[in-house]
VEXDREN-2710 file (C-alpha; in Angstrom, 1 decimal):
% VEXDREN-2710
k/r/px/py/pz
1/MET/36.8/-9.9/-7.6
2/GLN/34.0/-12.2/-6.7
3/GLU/33.7/-10.6/-3.2
4/ALA/33.4/-7.1/-4.7
5/GLU/30.6/-8.3/-7.1
6/GLU/28.8/-10.0/-4.2
7/LEU/29.1/-6.8/-2.1
8/GLN/27.7/-4.8/-5.0
9/THR/24.8/-7.2/-5.5
10/ARG/24.0/-7.1/-1.7
11/LEU/24.2/-3.3/-1.6
12/GLU/21.8/-3.0/-4.6
13/ALA/19.4/-5.4/-2.9
14/VAL/19.5/-3.5/0.4
15/ILE/18.9/-0.2/-1.5
16/LEU/15.8/-1.6/-3.1
17/ARG/14.5/-3.3/0.0
18/LEU/14.9/-0.1/2.2
19/LEU/13.2/2.0/-0.5
20/ARG/10.3/-0.5/-0.8
21/GLU/9.8/-0.3/3.0
22/ARG/9.3/3.5/2.8
23/ALA/6.1/5.2/1.8
24/ALA/5.8/6.0/-1.9
25/GLY/8.0/8.9/-3.0
26/LYS/10.1/8.8/0.2
27/THR/13.9/8.7/0.2
28/ILE/16.8/7.0/2.0
29/CYS/20.3/8.1/2.8
30/PRO/23.1/6.0/1.3
31/SER/24.5/5.8/4.9
32/GLU/21.4/3.8/5.9
33/VAL/22.4/1.2/3.3
34/ALA/26.0/1.1/4.5
35/ARG/24.9/0.8/8.1
36/SER/22.5/-2.0/7.2
37/VAL/25.1/-4.0/5.2
38/ALA/27.8/-3.4/7.8
39/GLY/25.5/-4.4/10.6
40/SER/26.8/-1.6/12.8
41/GLU/26.1/2.0/13.7
42/VAL/29.8/2.5/14.4
43/ARG/31.0/5.0/11.8
44/SER/34.4/3.4/11.4
45/VAL/32.7/0.2/10.5
46/TRP/30.1/1.4/8.0
47/GLU/31.8/4.4/6.5
48/PRO/34.2/2.4/4.2
49/LEU/31.0/1.1/2.5
50/MET/29.9/4.6/1.4
51/GLY/31.9/4.5/-1.9
52/PRO/30.6/1.1/-2.9
53/THR/27.1/2.1/-1.8
54/ARG/27.2/5.2/-4.1
55/GLN/28.5/2.9/-6.9
56/ALA/25.6/0.5/-6.4
57/ALA/23.2/3.4/-6.5
58/GLY/24.7/4.6/-9.7
59/ARG/24.1/1.2/-11.3
60/LEU/20.5/1.2/-10.2
61/VAL/20.1/4.7/-11.7
62/ALA/21.6/3.4/-15.0
63/GLU/19.0/0.6/-14.9
64/GLY/16.2/3.2/-14.4
65/ARG/15.2/1.8/-11.0
66/VAL/16.2/4.6/-8.7
67/VAL/17.0/8.3/-8.8
68/ILE/19.5/10.3/-6.8
69/THR/18.2/13.5/-5.3
70/GLN/19.8/16.5/-3.5
71/ARG/17.6/19.1/-1.8
72/GLY/14.6/17.4/-3.3
73/ARG/15.7/17.6/-6.9
74/VAL/16.9/14.7/-9.2
75/ILE/20.6/15.1/-9.9
76/ASP/23.4/13.3/-11.7
77/GLY/25.0/11.3/-8.9
78/GLY/28.3/11.2/-10.7
79/THR/28.8/14.9/-10.3
80/ALA/27.1/15.4/-6.9
81/LYS/28.9/17.1/-4.1
82/GLY/27.6/16.7/-0.6
83/PRO/24.7/14.7/0.8
84/VAL/22.4/12.9/-1.5
85/ARG/19.3/10.8/-1.1
86/LEU/17.9/7.8/-3.1
87/ARG/14.3/7.3/-4.3
88/LEU/12.5/4.7/-6.3
89/ARG/11.9/5.8/-9.9
END
């Protein structure tokens, strides 16, 4: 359980760091977060982190820190189908 909590904390921190490194109003892809945390560009290494990355993003949305977008519009990440992006609120 503690490992899962540590992973979520790390994912949230990486989401916020990557977003702060972007110009105001710019977005990141959740896969960028997964790649950064995995330390690899090899899909089979980072892809298992996509679910936890989306969960971490959902918590940041609930805290009012980020929004989830699709095709440039803010959406409910819990019901999103397909590619999404993350942006600072």
